[in-house]
C-alpha positions as CSV (number, residue, x, y, z in Angstrom):
1,M,18.7,28.9,-29.9
2,P,16.6,30.4,-27.9
3,N,17.1,33.7,-26.1
4,T,17.1,33.5,-22.7
5,P,14.6,35.6,-21.1
6,A,15.4,39.4,-19.5
7,P,15.9,39.1,-15.4
8,L,12.7,40.0,-13.5
9,A,12.5,43.4,-11.3
10,P,14.1,42.7,-7.7
11,T,10.6,43.6,-7.0
12,L,9.2,40.9,-8.5
13,G,8.2,38.2,-5.6
14,A,8.4,34.3,-6.3
15,A,4.3,35.2,-7.8
16,F,3.1,38.2,-8.9
17,R,0.6,40.1,-10.4
18,V,0.9,41.1,-14.1
19,G,-0.4,44.6,-13.2
20,D,2.2,45.0,-10.9
21,A,5.2,43.7,-13.4
22,L,4.3,46.0,-16.1
23,E,4.6,48.8,-13.9
24,A,7.8,47.7,-13.0
25,G,8.8,47.9,-16.9
26,H,8.4,44.7,-18.0
27,S,6.5,44.2,-21.5
28,R,3.7,41.5,-21.7
29,G,5.8,39.3,-24.3
30,R,8.0,38.8,-21.5
31,M,4.4,37.8,-19.7
32,L,4.5,35.0,-21.8
33,A,8.0,33.7,-22.0
34,S,8.7,29.8,-20.3
35,D,10.3,30.9,-17.0
36,L,7.3,31.3,-15.9
37,E,3.9,29.8,-14.2
38,R,0.4,30.8,-15.0
39,P,-1.2,29.7,-12.5
40,F,-4.6,32.4,-11.9
41,R,-6.1,34.9,-14.5
42,G,-3.7,37.8,-13.9
43,A,-0.9,36.1,-12.0
44,R,2.6,35.2,-12.7
45,R,5.1,32.7,-10.7
46,R,8.5,31.8,-11.2
47,R,8.7,28.6,-12.9
48,E,10.5,26.3,-10.6
49,R,11.6,22.8,-10.1
50,T,10.1,20.6,-7.5
51,P,12.2,17.2,-7.4
52,P,8.5,14.2,-6.7
53,P,7.9,13.7,-3.4
54,D,9.1,10.2,-2.6
55,D,6.2,7.1,-1.3
56,E,6.3,7.7,1.9
57,P,3.1,9.3,3.9
58,L,4.9,12.1,5.6
59,S,7.0,12.7,2.2
60,R,4.1,13.2,0.4
61,D,1.7,15.1,2.8
62,R,4.4,17.8,3.1
63,A,4.3,17.7,-0.3
64,E,0.9,18.2,-0.9
65,R,0.6,21.3,1.2
66,E,3.9,23.3,0.1
67,R,2.0,22.9,-3.4
68,V,-1.1,24.3,-2.0
69,L,0.3,26.8,-0.1
70,R,2.9,28.0,-3.8
71,E,-0.8,27.6,-5.4
72,A,-2.4,30.0,-2.7
73,R,0.7,32.9,-2.4
74,A,0.4,32.5,-6.4
75,Y,-3.8,33.3,-5.6
76,L,-3.5,36.5,-2.9
77,T,-1.5,37.8,-6.2
78,V,-4.9,38.9,-7.8
79,A,-7.7,37.6,-4.8
80,P,-9.7,40.5,-3.7
81,R,-8.7,42.2,-0.7
82,G,-8.6,40.5,2.9
83,A,-9.0,36.6,1.0
84,F,-7.7,33.7,3.5
85,L,-7.2,29.9,2.2
86,A,-10.8,28.0,4.3
87,G,-12.3,24.6,3.9
88,R,-9.7,21.8,2.8
89,S,-7.2,24.0,1.8
90,A,-6.7,25.6,5.2
91,A,-6.8,22.2,6.4
92,V,-3.7,20.9,4.4
93,A,-1.7,24.2,4.7
94,L,-2.0,23.5,9.1
95,A,-0.9,20.0,8.3
96,L,-4.4,18.5,9.2
97,P,-5.5,15.1,7.7
98,C,-7.6,16.0,4.9
99,D,-7.8,15.7,1.5
100,A,-7.0,18.9,-0.4
101,G,-10.1,18.1,-2.8
102,P,-9.4,19.7,-6.8
103,D,-9.7,22.9,-6.0
104,L,-8.0,25.4,-3.7
105,C,-10.5,26.7,-0.4
106,V,-10.6,30.8,-0.4
107,G,-12.9,32.9,1.9
108,V,-14.1,35.8,2.1
109,L,-16.2,37.8,5.2
110,A,-19.2,38.3,4.4
111,P,-20.6,41.4,3.2
112,A,-17.9,40.3,0.3
113,R,-19.1,38.4,-2.3
114,G,-16.9,34.8,-2.4
115,P,-14.2,35.0,-5.3
116,R,-14.5,33.4,-8.9
117,A,-11.9,32.0,-11.0
118,H,-11.2,29.2,-13.0
119,G,-9.3,26.5,-9.6
120,I,-11.2,28.8,-6.6
121,H,-13.6,27.4,-4.6
122,G,-15.2,30.8,-3.4
123,M,-16.7,30.8,0.2
124,K,-18.2,33.8,1.9
125,L,-18.0,33.8,5.7
126,S,-19.6,35.0,8.4
127,P,-17.2,36.9,10.5
128,W,-18.5,35.4,13.9
129,L,-17.6,32.0,12.2
130,T,-14.1,33.1,11.5
131,S,-11.5,33.4,12.8
132,I,-7.9,33.9,10.9
133,G,-4.4,32.9,11.6
134,S,-1.5,32.4,9.5
135,V,1.0,30.1,7.9
136,G,4.1,30.9,6.3
137,G,2.6,34.7,5.4
138,V,-0.4,32.6,4.3
139,P,-3.7,33.8,5.5
140,V,-5.8,31.0,6.5
141,T,-9.3,29.6,8.8
142,S,-7.6,28.7,12.4
143,P,-7.2,25.1,12.8
144,A,-10.2,25.7,15.2
145,T,-12.7,27.1,12.6
146,T,-10.9,25.3,10.2
147,W,-12.3,22.1,12.0
148,A,-16.3,23.3,12.0
149,M,-16.3,24.4,9.0
150,L,-15.1,21.0,7.0
151,S,-18.4,19.4,9.4
152,G,-21.2,19.0,6.4
153,E,-18.2,17.4,4.1
154,V,-15.2,14.8,5.9
155,E,-16.9,11.6,7.8
156,H,-17.0,11.5,11.5
157,D,-14.0,9.7,11.7
158,E,-11.7,12.0,9.5
159,L,-13.4,15.4,12.4
160,V,-11.8,12.9,15.7
161,A,-8.5,12.5,13.3
162,M,-8.6,16.5,12.4
163,G,-9.5,17.2,16.0
164,D,-7.2,14.9,17.5
165,A,-4.5,16.1,15.1
166,I,-5.4,19.4,16.2
167,V,-5.4,19.2,20.8
168,R,-2.4,17.0,20.5
169,V,0.5,18.1,22.2
170,P,3.8,17.4,20.1
171,R,6.9,16.0,21.8
172,D,11.3,16.9,20.0
173,D,12.8,14.6,19.4
174,R,14.0,13.6,23.2
175,G,10.7,13.5,23.8
176,R,10.2,16.9,25.9
177,P,5.8,17.5,25.8
178,Q,6.1,21.0,23.4
179,A,2.8,22.4,24.3
180,A,4.0,25.9,22.8
181,L,3.4,24.4,19.6
182,R,-0.1,22.4,19.8
183,L,-2.6,23.8,17.2
184,G,-5.5,24.4,19.2
185,T,-6.8,23.0,22.8
186,V,-10.2,21.3,23.0
187,E,-11.7,23.9,24.1
188,Q,-11.5,26.0,20.9
189,L,-13.3,23.3,19.2
190,L,-16.1,23.2,21.7
191,T,-16.6,27.3,21.4
192,A,-16.3,26.3,17.5
193,A,-18.8,24.0,17.5
194,L,-20.9,25.4,20.2
195,A,-20.9,29.2,17.9
196,P,-24.2,30.5,17.6
197,H,-26.0,29.9,13.9
198,R,-22.7,26.9,12.5
199,R,-23.8,24.8,10.6
200,G,-23.2,20.9,11.5
201,R,-23.3,21.4,15.6
202,A,-24.4,18.1,16.3
203,R,-22.1,16.6,14.2
204,L,-19.5,18.4,15.3
205,L,-20.0,18.1,19.1
206,D,-20.6,14.3,18.1
207,A,-17.2,14.0,16.3
208,L,-15.9,16.3,20.2
209,A,-16.9,13.5,22.0
210,D,-14.6,11.3,20.6
211,I,-11.2,13.0,20.2
212,R,-8.5,13.1,22.7
213,V,-5.6,14.4,23.6
214,G,-2.2,12.0,22.7
215,S,-3.1,10.7,19.1
216,M,0.1,11.2,17.6
217,S,-1.2,10.2,13.8
218,V,-4.3,9.2,12.4
219,L,-3.5,5.2,12.7
220,E,-3.2,5.9,16.4
221,T,-6.8,7.2,16.2
222,D,-7.9,4.6,13.7
223,Y,-6.7,2.3,16.8
224,R,-8.7,4.2,19.1
225,L,-11.7,4.6,17.7
226,L,-11.8,0.3,16.4
227,A,-10.9,-0.9,20.0
228,G,-13.5,1.2,21.8
229,R,-16.5,-0.2,18.8
230,A,-15.4,-3.4,19.5
231,G,-15.9,-2.8,23.6
232,L,-12.3,-2.7,24.7
233,P,-11.4,-0.3,28.3
234,E,-10.7,2.8,27.2
235,P,-5.8,3.4,26.8
236,V,-4.1,6.3,28.4
237,L,-2.0,8.3,25.0
238,D,1.6,9.1,24.9
239,V,2.9,8.0,27.5
240,E,6.4,8.4,29.1
241,I,7.4,4.5,30.3
242,R,10.5,5.2,32.0
243,S,12.6,2.6,34.0
244,A,12.8,1.4,37.6
245,S,15.5,3.8,38.0
246,G,13.3,6.2,36.2
247,A,15.4,6.6,32.7
248,L,13.0,7.5,29.7
249,I,13.0,3.9,27.4
250,G,10.3,5.8,25.0
251,I,7.0,7.0,24.5
252,A,4.1,5.0,23.7
253,D,1.4,5.0,21.8
254,A,-1.3,3.5,23.7
255,V,-0.9,2.0,27.4
256,Y,-3.4,-0.1,29.7
257,P,-2.1,0.6,32.9
258,A,-4.1,-1.7,34.9
259,Y,-3.2,-5.2,32.6
260,S,1.2,-4.6,32.7
261,T,0.3,-3.7,28.1
262,L,1.0,-1.5,25.9
263,V,-0.3,-1.5,22.1
264,E,2.6,0.1,19.4
265,I,0.7,1.2,16.7
266,E,3.7,0.9,13.6
267,G,3.6,2.9,10.6
268,D,5.0,1.6,7.6
269,H,8.3,3.7,8.9
270,H,8.7,1.5,11.0
271,R,9.6,-1.7,8.7
272,T,11.2,0.3,6.0
273,S,14.2,1.8,7.8
274,R,16.9,0.1,9.0
275,Q,17.2,2.4,12.2
276,Q,14.0,3.2,13.2
277,W,13.9,-1.1,13.8
278,Q,16.8,-1.3,15.9
279,R,15.6,1.4,17.5
280,D,12.4,-0.6,17.9
281,I,13.9,-4.3,19.2
282,A,15.4,-1.9,21.4
283,K,13.1,0.5,22.9
284,H,10.7,-3.4,23.3
285,A,13.2,-4.8,25.1
286,A,13.5,-2.6,27.6
287,Y,9.9,-2.8,28.0
288,V,9.2,-5.5,28.9
289,A,12.7,-6.1,31.2
290,A,10.2,-3.2,32.8
291,G,7.5,-5.0,33.6
292,W,5.3,-4.0,30.1
293,E,3.6,-7.0,27.7
294,V,3.9,-4.8,24.1
295,V,1.3,-5.9,21.5
296,R,2.5,-4.8,18.4
297,V,-0.2,-3.3,16.1
298,T,0.0,-2.6,11.8
299,S,-2.6,-0.6,9.3
300,G,-2.8,-4.1,8.5
301,D,-4.3,-4.6,11.6
302,I,-6.3,-1.6,12.1
303,R,-7.4,-0.7,8.3
304,G,-7.1,-4.1,7.0
305,Y,-10.1,-6.3,5.2
306,R,-11.1,-7.6,8.2
307,P,-9.6,-5.5,10.7
308,R,-7.7,-7.6,14.5
309,A,-6.5,-4.7,15.9
310,A,-8.6,-5.1,18.5
311,E,-8.8,-8.5,19.0
312,I,-4.9,-8.8,19.4
313,V,-5.3,-6.3,22.2
314,A,-8.1,-8.1,24.0
315,A,-6.7,-11.6,24.1
316,V,-3.8,-9.3,25.5
317,L,-5.6,-7.8,27.6
318,R,-8.2,-10.8,29.2
319,R,-4.7,-12.8,29.7
320,H,-3.9,-10.3,32.3
321,G,-7.2,-9.8,34.1
322,W,-10.0,-8.4,31.8
323,A,-13.4,-9.1,32.1
324,G,-14.0,-8.3,29.2
C-alpha cells in the first residue's frame, strides 16, 4: 500500500517554489510525490481534481479562464520579478473573447529580458505602452493594453468583438446597468491605439470605428457587423423595452426604433434551457403586445454556411417602411 505523502507546510500555497518548500523543511523526495504537479521547472502545485466543463460555451470559457489563471499562479512563483500576464493569456484572464493559444504569455517591462521557459511565450514590453492591473491576484495587462497588443495576432472582427466586450456595460439579474463593472471605455481604447510607437495603429483605429457600447456577446457583435456590411441601418443596442405603464419587459439586443422592430439574437442556451425558453416566449409576447415586431435569429443565421440574418431582418424592415 503506497505511503501517504507528508502534509505540506501551511506557509506553502496552492502553488509554490521548490526552494521555498526546501526552506520549510521538506525533502527533495517530497517534491516528487504524486500529490504534487510539476507545471514549470522549480515550481510545484498541489494536485486538484477539476470536473470537466459541460458543453455550454460559457462553462467552457470559465473553465479556460480558470486554467490560465491557475497556470499563471504557478509560473509566477518562479517568474522574473515584475512579470505579468500579457497577450492572449491576459485576454482570457480578463474574460475577453480570445483563444488562449498553446503557451502562457508572460511579459516584463523593458529593459528586463523576456522570460524563457517551456510552455512560456515571453515578452519584453515598453513601459509607455503598457498598463498593468490584476485579476484574482494575478498581475495582468489592462484591458485596453491587452486589446492593443493583439492587433497583429487577430483578425478585424475579433478585435471588434474584444473591444465590444471591454466597453459593454454589464447588467445585474434585474436588468440594471452596472457601469462600475465595465472593463474599459472607448476613450481608453483610443488612448491605447494612439500611444507613441504603437504597432498596428491603423488596424486598431479601423476596429475602433466598428466598436459599439451595447453588444453583450460575440454573437451580437457578429450580427451587427454582418448587418452593417449588408447595408442595414445601424441598430440601437441593449435597449430597455417597457410597457405602456412603464414596466420593464426585457432588454432587447438590437432595436430599429423607426421601424418598430427588435432583433433577439439567440445563442444555443435559449434552445437547451427549458426555463430560458419559457421566459423567452412570455417576453416576446409582451414585446408584440407593446407594438414591436420581434425577429429571432440564431447562430446558424449569423455564422452558418450561408448567413441569412441580414436578409431576414431586411425583409421585416422593408415591411415597416425601410427603403433600403
